N, C-alpha and C positions, 0 to 999 in steps of 0.2 A: 317603034321609037320610045328611045328612053326621055324621061323626063329628066331634065337636068335639077339638080337642086339646087336652089337659090340658098347661097350664103348673106345671113344676115349680120352687118356689121352691128358691134356695141362698141359706143362709146367709150373710150378707156384710157387709160394715161400708159406713156410708153415707159420702157424701161430707164431711156434717159433721163425722161422729166421725174420721175421717181428719184432718180439716184440725184439729181441736182437738187431738188427738195431736202433728202437726205445730208447732203453736204452744207447747205445752207442751215439747218439745224444744230449739225455738228459745231459749225464756227460759230454759230450762238450762244451755245453751250459753254465752248472755251471760252469766250471772251466775258461771259454772266459770271459762271461757278468760282474763280476765285476773288471776284468781286461779293458773293454772298458770305465767304469766309471773312472778308475783312470786315463785313460789317457787322457779323456776330462778335468778333474779337473788340469792337469800338461800342457795340452794346453791351457786353460785357464788363468793359472799361467804366463807361459810364456809369452801371449799376452798382459797381463796389464804389466810384466814389459817392455818389448818392447815398449810398447805403453806411458807409464812413460820415458824410455828414451829418447823417439821421441822428447815430449813437452819440457824437460829440453833441449833436445840441441836447439829446435827452440827457445825457453828463451834466451838461449846463444848468439845465434844468432840476435837476436830483441835487446841485449844489446850493442853488435859489432858494429849495424848500427843506434842505437839511445845512443850514449854513455853520460850520465851525467858527471856533472862538479866532479872532482878529490873529493872524499871523500864522496859524495852521494851515496845513496843505489837507486837501480833501482827499482821502484814496478810495475810489467807488471801483470795485469790483463788476464785472458785466454779469455774473451769477446772481449778485444783489442785486442789479439792476433788472434783472429778469423777473427774479422773485417780485419784485414791488411791482413789478408789470408797467416799467420803462420802454422794452424793449422784450419784443417774443425770442422763444427758443430759435427759433428758423433764422432769423438776425443775428440772435450770438453766434449762432456754427457759422452763420455765411460771414461775420466779422473776424472771427476767429480765424477764419482761412485767409482771408486777407492780409493777416498783419505778419511780419516779416518774420 
């Protein structure tokens, strides 16, 4: 008499279930990846706007601290602003990159 080997059943996912999950993940990735790119562009734009506002405000402060004679125009160089500590080197470099 031969003994029959009992097959143990292990709980597992079927191939169909795994494929369904992969399809769902792919659909979610397709939906969200373009949105991430748009958010990065929006963040870069807002960052550049904030930097421009910062530099413009620092120029106004410089003009208030170093007034010229009435009727004359003040010429402010970014290198001068950096040297005097109104803006950092990184801010100057990024600001110059945003200029047309």
